[in-house]
N, CA and C atoms as a LAMMPS dump frame, in Angstrom:
ITEM: TIMESTEP
0
ITEM: NUMBER OF ATOMS
513
ITEM: BOX BOUNDS ff ff ff
-5.0000000000000000e+02 5.0000000000000000e+02
-5.0000000000000000e+02 5.0000000000000000e+02
-5.0000000000000000e+02 5.0000000000000000e+02
ITEM: ATOMS id mol type element x y z
1 1 1 N 48.314 69.324 397.373
2 1 2 C 47.438 68.724 397.882
3 1 3 C 46.843 68.044 399.189
4 2 1 N 45.863 68.189 399.439
5 2 2 C 45.207 68.052 400.627
6 2 3 C 46.12 66.795 401.647
7 3 1 N 46.03 67.337 402.874
8 3 2 C 46.408 66.018 403.598
9 3 3 C 45.495 64.849 403.319
10 4 1 N 46.077 63.721 403.123
11 4 2 C 45.268 62.334 402.807
12 4 3 C 44.213 62.377 404.22
13 5 1 N 44.812 62.682 404.987
14 5 2 C 43.205 62.764 406.025
15 5 3 C 41.972 63.451 406.133
16 6 1 N 42.191 64.53 405.199
17 6 2 C 41.23 65.492 405.467
18 6 3 C 40.441 64.912 404.021
19 7 1 N 40.891 64.268 402.903
20 7 2 C 40.378 63.945 401.66
21 7 3 C 38.978 63.433 402.881
22 8 1 N 37.749 63.66 401.918
23 8 2 C 36.298 63.014 402.248
24 8 3 C 36.165 62.928 403.39
25 9 1 N 36.64 64.136 404.048
26 9 2 C 35.983 64.454 405.717
27 9 3 C 36.208 63.104 406.479
28 10 1 N 37.62 62.179 406.485
29 10 2 C 37.84 61.364 406.905
30 10 3 C 37.105 59.899 406.654
31 11 1 N 36.802 60.119 405.741
32 11 2 C 35.522 58.77 404.94
33 11 3 C 36.034 58.159 403.936
34 12 1 N 36.069 56.894 403.582
35 12 2 C 36.819 56.72 402.198
36 12 3 C 35.821 56.656 401
37 13 1 N 36.338 56.81 400.164
38 13 2 C 35.612 57.149 398.734
39 13 3 C 35.723 56.427 398.029
40 14 1 N 34.44 55.567 397.94
41 14 2 C 34.134 54.407 397.266
42 14 3 C 33.804 54.494 395.756
43 15 1 N 34.355 53.617 395.038
44 15 2 C 34.502 53.556 393.552
45 15 3 C 34.314 52.21 393.186
46 16 1 N 33.052 51.732 392.404
47 16 2 C 32.879 50.401 391.615
48 16 3 C 32.929 50.337 389.961
49 17 1 N 33.931 50.053 389.507
50 17 2 C 34.12 49.893 388.38
51 17 3 C 33.154 48.54 387.45
52 18 1 N 32.533 48.988 386.695
53 18 2 C 31.662 47.697 386.069
54 18 3 C 31.671 47.401 384.53
55 19 1 N 31.948 46.598 384.004
56 19 2 C 31.836 46.466 382.404
57 19 3 C 30.956 44.616 382.468
58 20 1 N 30.848 44.361 381.425
59 20 2 C 29.625 43.222 381.455
60 20 3 C 29.959 42 381.889
61 21 1 N 31.244 41.017 382.164
62 21 2 C 31.527 40.018 382.984
63 21 3 C 32.189 40.309 384.178
64 22 1 N 32.79 41.766 384.236
65 22 2 C 33.826 41.609 385.312
66 22 3 C 34.975 40.649 385.16
67 23 1 N 35.578 40.347 384.001
68 23 2 C 36.87 39.608 383.558
69 23 3 C 37.624 40.423 382.811
70 24 1 N 37.669 41.631 382.513
71 24 2 C 38.801 42.329 381.706
72 24 3 C 38.614 43.691 382.012
73 25 1 N 37.953 44.519 381.578
74 25 2 C 37.915 46.424 381.82
75 25 3 C 37.79 46.795 383.002
76 26 1 N 36.934 46.049 383.968
77 26 2 C 36.462 46.717 385.396
78 26 3 C 37.502 46.014 386.303
79 27 1 N 38.155 44.606 385.771
80 27 2 C 39.208 44.495 386.98
81 27 3 C 40.531 45.386 387.046
82 28 1 N 40.616 45.668 385.523
83 28 2 C 41.767 46.271 385.104
84 28 3 C 41.926 47.921 385.504
85 29 1 N 40.16 48.376 385.365
86 29 2 C 40.346 49.489 386.068
87 29 3 C 40.354 49.907 387.935
88 30 1 N 39.821 48.562 388.083
89 30 2 C 40.103 48.841 389.305
90 30 3 C 41.561 48.423 390.194
91 31 1 N 42.492 47.628 389.06
92 31 2 C 43.949 47.48 389.299
93 31 3 C 44.74 48.771 389.421
94 32 1 N 44.223 49.642 388.027
95 32 2 C 44.956 50.721 387.663
96 32 3 C 44.563 51.823 388.555
97 33 1 N 43.148 52.157 388.837
98 33 2 C 42.99 53.15 390.108
99 33 3 C 43.617 52.638 391.325
100 34 1 N 43.956 51.581 391.814
101 34 2 C 44.367 50.715 393.067
102 34 3 C 45.996 51.299 393.286
103 35 1 N 46.451 51.601 392.341
104 35 2 C 48.088 51.609 391.949
105 35 3 C 48.479 52.964 391.931
106 36 1 N 47.168 53.998 391.262
107 36 2 C 47.314 55.347 391.587
108 36 3 C 47.315 55.702 393.066
109 37 1 N 46.357 55.152 393.075
110 37 2 C 45.882 56.185 394.764
111 37 3 C 47.419 55.295 395.97
112 38 1 N 47.496 54.089 395.274
113 38 2 C 48.794 53.781 396.342
114 38 3 C 49.953 54.722 396.392
115 39 1 N 50.392 54.788 394.861
116 39 2 C 51.412 55.599 394.548
117 39 3 C 51.405 57.118 394.717
118 40 1 N 50.159 57.546 395.016
119 40 2 C 50.03 58.976 395.633
120 40 3 C 49.704 59.128 396.953
121 41 1 N 49.972 57.54 397.823
122 41 2 C 50.041 57.66 399.188
123 41 3 C 48.727 57.891 399.997
124 42 1 N 47.382 57.522 399.275
125 42 2 C 46.251 57.645 399.62
126 42 3 C 45.525 56.801 399.352
127 43 1 N 46.077 55.373 399.564
128 43 2 C 45.255 54.448 399.299
129 43 3 C 44.236 54.031 400.798
130 44 1 N 44.845 54.672 401.613
131 44 2 C 43.791 54.204 402.914
132 44 3 C 42.521 55.157 402.629
133 45 1 N 42.418 56.005 401.67
134 45 2 C 40.792 56.967 401.875
135 45 3 C 40.296 56.154 401.036
136 46 1 N 40.411 55.312 400.013
137 46 2 C 39.48 54.759 399.001
138 46 3 C 39.334 53.186 399.012
139 47 1 N 38.09 53.147 398.727
140 47 2 C 37.733 51.73 398.822
141 47 3 C 37.651 51.538 397.209
142 48 1 N 38.376 50.762 396.366
143 48 2 C 37.788 50.645 395.08
144 48 3 C 37.8 48.708 394.522
145 49 1 N 36.594 48.582 393.654
146 49 2 C 36.196 47.477 393.75
147 49 3 C 35.496 47.288 392.112
148 50 1 N 35.323 46.276 391.637
149 50 2 C 34.677 46.072 390.513
150 50 3 C 33.536 44.874 390.765
151 51 1 N 32.945 45.089 389.378
152 51 2 C 31.75 43.839 389.396
153 51 3 C 31.248 44.286 387.808
154 52 1 N 30.561 43.223 387.447
155 52 2 C 29.866 43.114 386.183
156 52 3 C 28.467 42.618 386.15
157 53 1 N 28.156 43.647 385.15
158 53 2 C 26.429 43.386 384.677
159 53 3 C 25.994 41.731 384.77
160 54 1 N 26.512 40.855 384.458
161 54 2 C 26.216 39.696 384.311
162 54 3 C 26.734 38.712 385.219
163 55 1 N 26.352 37.712 386.06
164 55 2 C 27.085 36.857 386.672
165 55 3 C 27.731 35.805 386.083
166 56 1 N 27.48 35.89 384.902
167 56 2 C 28.182 34.729 383.9
168 56 3 C 29.628 34.169 384.32
169 57 1 N 30.474 35.003 384.711
170 57 2 C 31.872 34.33 385.372
171 57 3 C 31.79 35.008 386.838
172 58 1 N 30.998 34.496 387.495
173 58 2 C 31.23 34.839 389.118
174 58 3 C 31.593 33.773 389.619
175 59 1 N 32.912 34.506 390.281
176 59 2 C 33.938 33.572 391.187
177 59 3 C 34.617 33.345 390.422
178 60 1 N 35.207 33.783 389.022
179 60 2 C 36.391 33.137 388.334
180 60 3 C 37.181 34.523 388.721
181 61 1 N 38.537 34.682 388.315
182 61 2 C 39.156 35.145 388.162
183 61 3 C 39.542 36.343 386.892
184 62 1 N 40.364 37.499 386.91
185 62 2 C 40.147 37.885 385.663
186 62 3 C 40.593 37.321 384.45
187 63 1 N 40.353 37.175 383.204
188 63 2 C 40.825 36.81 382.23
189 63 3 C 42.502 36.895 381.861
190 64 1 N 42.695 35.224 381.866
191 64 2 C 44.233 35.368 381.829
192 64 3 C 45.193 36.108 380.775
193 65 1 N 44.479 36.474 379.377
194 65 2 C 44.848 37.247 378.554
195 65 3 C 45.315 38.873 379.585
196 66 1 N 44.336 39.244 380.037
197 66 2 C 43.86 40.392 380.239
198 66 3 C 45.29 40.529 382.081
199 67 1 N 45.288 39.636 382.352
200 67 2 C 45.789 39.737 383.48
201 67 3 C 47.339 39.718 383.203
202 68 1 N 47.958 38.879 381.993
203 68 2 C 48.998 38.904 381.521
204 68 3 C 49.462 40.463 380.831
205 69 1 N 48.911 41.02 380.055
206 69 2 C 48.868 42.198 379.785
207 69 3 C 49.003 43.359 380.988
208 70 1 N 48.399 43.227 382.102
209 70 2 C 48.145 43.955 383.035
210 70 3 C 49.63 44.034 383.997
211 71 1 N 50.002 42.634 384.002
212 71 2 C 51.279 42.611 384.586
213 71 3 C 52.587 43.113 384.107
214 72 1 N 52.441 43.147 383.009
215 72 2 C 53.908 43.871 382.399
216 72 3 C 53.645 44.956 382.4
217 73 1 N 52.288 45.749 382.76
218 73 2 C 52.889 47.064 383.144
219 73 3 C 52.578 47.478 384.618
220 74 1 N 52.865 46.374 385.652
221 74 2 C 52.83 46.658 387.054
222 74 3 C 51.334 46.663 387.682
223 75 1 N 50.547 46.06 387.081
224 75 2 C 49.221 45.753 387.667
225 75 3 C 48.45 44.375 388.083
226 76 1 N 48.533 44.153 389.489
227 76 2 C 47.896 42.945 389.702
228 76 3 C 46.531 42.832 389.38
229 77 1 N 46.058 42.08 388.964
230 77 2 C 44.197 41.885 388.657
231 77 3 C 44.164 40.566 389.394
232 78 1 N 44.181 40.949 390.842
233 78 2 C 43.821 39.869 391.614
234 78 3 C 42.144 39.495 392.008
235 79 1 N 41.202 40.246 391.651
236 79 2 C 39.887 40.309 392.233
237 79 3 C 38.941 39.135 391.347
238 80 1 N 38.366 39.069 392.21
239 80 2 C 37.445 37.778 391.394
240 80 3 C 35.976 38.466 390.868
241 81 1 N 35.175 37.582 389.788
242 81 2 C 34.339 38.012 389.299
243 81 3 C 32.955 38.463 390.362
244 82 1 N 32.296 38.933 390.194
245 82 2 C 30.816 39.175 390.552
246 82 3 C 30.051 40.166 389.799
247 83 1 N 28.478 39.863 390.196
248 83 2 C 27.69 40.481 389.603
249 83 3 C 27.502 42.009 390.157
250 84 1 N 27.027 43.18 389.653
251 84 2 C 26.281 44.357 390.431
252 84 3 C 25.496 44.055 391.331
253 85 1 N 25.404 44.171 392.692
254 85 2 C 24.278 43.658 393.468
255 85 3 C 23.72 45.268 393.922
256 86 1 N 22.156 45.33 394.076
257 86 2 C 21.49 46.443 394.501
258 86 3 C 21.91 47.065 395.716
259 87 1 N 22.659 46.691 396.711
260 87 2 C 23.641 47.177 397.933
261 87 3 C 24.194 48.178 397.289
262 88 1 N 25.328 47.803 396.238
263 88 2 C 26.091 48.856 395.442
264 88 3 C 25.914 49.87 395.46
265 89 1 N 24.782 50.076 394.933
266 89 2 C 24.074 51.36 394.663
267 89 3 C 23.969 52.533 395.801
268 90 1 N 24.001 51.735 396.637
269 90 2 C 24.184 52.494 398.456
270 90 3 C 25.535 52.689 398.781
271 91 1 N 26.078 51.969 398.279
272 91 2 C 27.85 51.697 399.104
273 91 3 C 28.507 52.247 398.723
274 92 1 N 28.518 52.568 397.175
275 92 2 C 29.542 53.495 396.642
276 92 3 C 29.13 54.813 396.617
277 93 1 N 30.354 55.296 396.05
278 93 2 C 29.727 56.502 395.824
279 93 3 C 29.953 57.161 394.081
280 94 1 N 30.896 56.046 393.745
281 94 2 C 30.52 56.357 391.988
282 94 3 C 30.623 55.081 391.52
283 95 1 N 29.547 55.063 390.498
284 95 2 C 29.605 53.549 389.799
285 95 3 C 29.798 53.861 388.483
286 96 1 N 31.181 53.115 387.876
287 96 2 C 31.502 53.93 386.714
288 96 3 C 31.586 52.508 385.31
289 97 1 N 30.699 52.861 384.427
290 97 2 C 30.428 51.903 383.6
291 97 3 C 31.51 52.084 382.437
292 98 1 N 31.894 50.802 381.815
293 98 2 C 32.878 51.174 380.629
294 98 3 C 32.088 51.612 379.348
295 99 1 N 31.184 51.291 379.039
296 99 2 C 30.513 51.907 377.692
297 99 3 C 29.241 51.827 377.984
298 100 1 N 28.258 52.479 376.985
299 100 2 C 27.041 53.135 376.831
300 100 3 C 25.99 51.904 377.047
301 101 1 N 26.106 50.553 377.207
302 101 2 C 25.292 49.753 377.148
303 101 3 C 25.516 49.265 378.676
304 102 1 N 26.834 49.279 379.285
305 102 2 C 26.913 49.087 380.656
306 102 3 C 26.463 50.131 381.59
307 103 1 N 26.145 51.33 380.836
308 103 2 C 25.567 52.759 381.562
309 103 3 C 23.977 52.289 381.59
310 104 1 N 23.594 51.841 380.556
311 104 2 C 21.968 51.555 380.372
312 104 3 C 21.489 50.498 381.378
313 105 1 N 22.667 49.412 381.538
314 105 2 C 22.053 48.5 382.179
315 105 3 C 22.181 49.214 383.529
316 106 1 N 23.125 49.571 383.766
317 106 2 C 23.167 50.147 385.441
318 106 3 C 22.005 50.838 385.647
319 107 1 N 21.325 51.905 385.204
320 107 2 C 20.53 52.806 385.065
321 107 3 C 19.003 51.726 385.242
322 108 1 N 18.947 50.885 384.157
323 108 2 C 17.989 49.851 385.029
324 108 3 C 18.036 49.18 386.033
325 109 1 N 19.54 48.845 386.989
326 109 2 C 19.259 48.212 387.885
327 109 3 C 19.433 49.528 389.266
328 110 1 N 19.871 50.521 388.884
329 110 2 C 19.659 51.288 389.988
330 110 3 C 18.07 51.367 390.718
331 111 1 N 18.236 51.071 391.672
332 111 2 C 16.981 51.413 392.756
333 111 3 C 16.045 52.49 392.856
334 112 1 N 16.713 53.743 392.46
335 112 2 C 15.951 55.222 392.661
336 112 3 C 17.198 55.816 391.862
337 113 1 N 16.479 57.017 391.622
338 113 2 C 16.893 58.472 390.961
339 113 3 C 18.07 58.764 391.403
340 114 1 N 18.072 58.992 392.941
341 114 2 C 19.466 59.27 393.666
342 114 3 C 20.806 58.508 393.416
343 115 1 N 20.118 56.872 393.468
344 115 2 C 21.478 56.201 393.357
345 115 3 C 21.802 56.306 391.578
346 116 1 N 20.887 56.701 391.029
347 116 2 C 21.196 56.567 389.431
348 116 3 C 22.241 57.774 389.459
349 117 1 N 22.391 58.857 390.118
350 117 2 C 23.062 60.047 389.557
351 117 3 C 24.515 59.182 389.779
352 118 1 N 25.082 58.266 390.885
353 118 2 C 26.537 57.775 390.799
354 118 3 C 26.834 57.418 389.703
355 119 1 N 25.97 56.759 388.645
356 119 2 C 26.366 56.2 387.489
357 119 3 C 27.184 57.219 386.628
358 120 1 N 28.348 56.818 386.153
359 120 2 C 29.074 57.906 384.962
360 120 3 C 29.756 56.48 384.112
361 121 1 N 30.091 57.257 383.115
362 121 2 C 30.967 56.418 382.271
363 121 3 C 32.415 56.724 382.076
364 122 1 N 33.217 55.654 382.123
365 122 2 C 34.711 55.891 382.447
366 122 3 C 35.359 56.833 381.551
367 123 1 N 34.903 57.009 380.158
368 123 2 C 35.615 57.91 379.237
369 123 3 C 35.261 59.324 379.831
370 124 1 N 33.845 60.03 380.685
371 124 2 C 34.193 61.311 381.193
372 124 3 C 35.356 61.724 381.803
373 125 1 N 36.372 60.965 382.28
374 125 2 C 37.598 61.105 382.673
375 125 3 C 38.704 61.061 381.986
376 126 1 N 38.321 61.226 380.825
377 126 2 C 39.678 60.719 379.711
378 126 3 C 40.25 62.468 379.561
379 127 1 N 41.409 62.501 379.449
380 127 2 C 42.139 63.626 379.08
381 127 3 C 42.494 63.496 377.685
382 128 1 N 42.226 62.715 376.813
383 128 2 C 42.644 62.365 375.365
384 128 3 C 41.69 62.624 374.693
385 129 1 N 40.78 62.228 374.839
386 129 2 C 39.099 62.443 374.004
387 129 3 C 39.494 61.56 372.681
388 130 1 N 40.143 60.397 372.99
389 130 2 C 40.101 59.935 371.591
390 130 3 C 39.14 58.731 371.541
391 131 1 N 38.463 58.46 372.712
392 131 2 C 37.412 57.464 372.522
393 131 3 C 36.588 57.71 373.092
394 132 1 N 35.116 57.569 373.136
395 132 2 C 34.415 57.761 373.955
396 132 3 C 33.5 56.476 374.965
397 133 1 N 34.19 55.119 374.917
398 133 2 C 33.901 54.662 375.63
399 133 3 C 35.114 53.153 375.672
400 134 1 N 35.413 52.43 376.55
401 134 2 C 36.217 51.778 376.874
402 134 3 C 35.921 49.903 375.899
403 135 1 N 36.241 49.797 374.556
404 135 2 C 36.106 48.631 374.046
405 135 3 C 36.509 47.486 375.209
406 136 1 N 35.567 46.416 374.803
407 136 2 C 35.397 45.19 375.043
408 136 3 C 36.669 44.375 374.644
409 137 1 N 37.713 44.076 375.225
410 137 2 C 38.866 43.396 374.204
411 137 3 C 38.718 41.853 374.18
412 138 1 N 37.704 41.433 374.687
413 138 2 C 37.362 39.733 375.028
414 138 3 C 37.474 39.245 373.567
415 139 1 N 37.032 39.332 372.444
416 139 2 C 37.384 39.021 371.016
417 139 3 C 38.332 39.366 370.451
418 140 1 N 39.389 40.199 370.895
419 140 2 C 40.249 41.251 369.713
420 140 3 C 41.373 40.287 370.434
421 141 1 N 42.855 40.815 369.669
422 141 2 C 43.899 40.185 369.727
423 141 3 C 44.695 41.066 371.17
424 142 1 N 46.148 40.655 371.394
425 142 2 C 46.933 41.397 372.008
426 142 3 C 46.569 43.116 372.02
427 143 1 N 46.75 43.866 371.034
428 143 2 C 46.041 45.035 370.542
429 143 3 C 44.981 45.497 371.059
430 144 1 N 43.969 44.907 371.435
431 144 2 C 42.416 45.274 372.114
432 144 3 C 43.07 45.35 373.419
433 145 1 N 43.859 44.642 374.25
434 145 2 C 44.437 44.65 375.621
435 145 3 C 44.973 45.413 376.016
436 146 1 N 45.844 45.819 374.918
437 146 2 C 46.698 46.953 375.438
438 146 3 C 46.049 48.677 375.164
439 147 1 N 44.844 48.729 374.102
440 147 2 C 44.119 49.578 374.267
441 147 3 C 43.747 49.886 375.481
442 148 1 N 42.563 48.608 376.003
443 148 2 C 41.995 48.998 377.251
444 148 3 C 43.167 49.552 378.087
445 149 1 N 44.244 48.939 378.694
446 149 2 C 44.905 49.679 379.566
447 149 3 C 45.254 51.045 379.064
448 150 1 N 45.799 51.073 377.952
449 150 2 C 45.875 52.651 377.751
450 150 3 C 44.726 53.696 377.928
451 151 1 N 43.485 53.338 377.434
452 151 2 C 42.592 54.351 377.942
453 151 3 C 42.168 54.616 379.421
454 152 1 N 42.243 53.033 380.228
455 152 2 C 41.867 52.952 381.741
456 152 3 C 43.267 53.893 382.323
457 153 1 N 44.239 53.839 382.172
458 153 2 C 45.555 54.56 382.649
459 153 3 C 45.092 56.2 382.404
460 154 1 N 44.908 56.326 381.198
461 154 2 C 44.162 57.871 381.024
462 154 3 C 43.185 58.607 381.799
463 155 1 N 41.996 57.629 381.569
464 155 2 C 40.786 57.999 382.661
465 155 3 C 41.066 57.849 384.135
466 156 1 N 41.448 56.978 384.64
467 156 2 C 41.929 56.44 386.067
468 156 3 C 42.253 57.674 386.516
469 157 1 N 43.393 58.499 385.868
470 157 2 C 44.27 59.467 386.26
471 157 3 C 43.09 60.764 386.242
472 158 1 N 42.672 60.902 385.299
473 158 2 C 41.704 61.995 385.305
474 158 3 C 40.475 61.635 386.11
475 159 1 N 40.108 60.784 386.409
476 159 2 C 38.951 60.181 387.55
477 159 3 C 39.763 60.618 389.005
478 160 1 N 40.943 60.369 389.203
479 160 2 C 41.556 60.868 390.653
480 160 3 C 41.595 62.192 390.99
481 161 1 N 42.163 62.622 389.907
482 161 2 C 42.436 64.14 389.922
483 161 3 C 41.105 64.828 390.062
484 162 1 N 39.956 64.415 389.427
485 162 2 C 38.692 65.004 389.65
486 162 3 C 37.811 64.76 391.234
487 163 1 N 38.172 63.836 391.32
488 163 2 C 37.572 63.558 392.794
489 163 3 C 38.62 64.209 393.904
490 164 1 N 39.704 64.172 393.721
491 164 2 C 40.411 64.986 394.509
492 164 3 C 40.224 66.613 394.701
493 165 1 N 40.131 67.025 393.121
494 165 2 C 39.571 68.361 393.306
495 165 3 C 38.231 68.791 393.883
496 166 1 N 37.161 67.481 393.436
497 166 2 C 35.935 67.786 394.422
498 166 3 C 35.816 67.643 395.855
499 167 1 N 36.843 66.824 396.355
500 167 2 C 36.94 66.827 397.602
501 167 3 C 37.547 68.165 398.352
502 168 1 N 38.098 68.727 397.49
503 168 2 C 39.025 70.208 398.143
504 168 3 C 37.693 70.804 398.136
505 169 1 N 36.969 71.207 397.014
506 169 2 C 35.81 72.26 397.065
507 169 3 C 35.026 72 398.183
508 170 1 N 34.59 70.685 398.135
509 170 2 C 33.565 70.516 399.567
510 170 3 C 34.121 70.666 400.767
511 171 1 N 35.612 70.588 400.992
512 171 2 C 35.751 71.002 402.387
513 171 3 C 36.155 72.394 402.363
């Protein structure tokens, strides 16, 4: 792997994860990705955040059930819910939605075609191909929260590999 300082031409690579309310899936993706880049020793090369399509839960921490499942796997969900802002489309390199509805909503919010190109679906980065979206666990039981973490761990590993690979090709 390239030296961490060489990644992204010494600029931070910025990733925004998005789900409906920013209390289950996107804060979990944020935590999983932060742990992956930390474990790889390249956390200083990334800015990772999360947001929601709607601001219904703005200012709230992640769902306590999601936090409980995440902590068992070593993830801290310490982000505070916020809605997607127009400026996010300019500030982030990648904006990743959890399902097709998120993608449609993000495309409606994108200020122009250039920023719309930054929008991707989380499961594009999955290596197992078992699911084509990350289901919302909000109304499900424990198995729903565990499934979300399984899917995000796989997809975040694939995302990190792809980002590093594309950075190597760009330099």
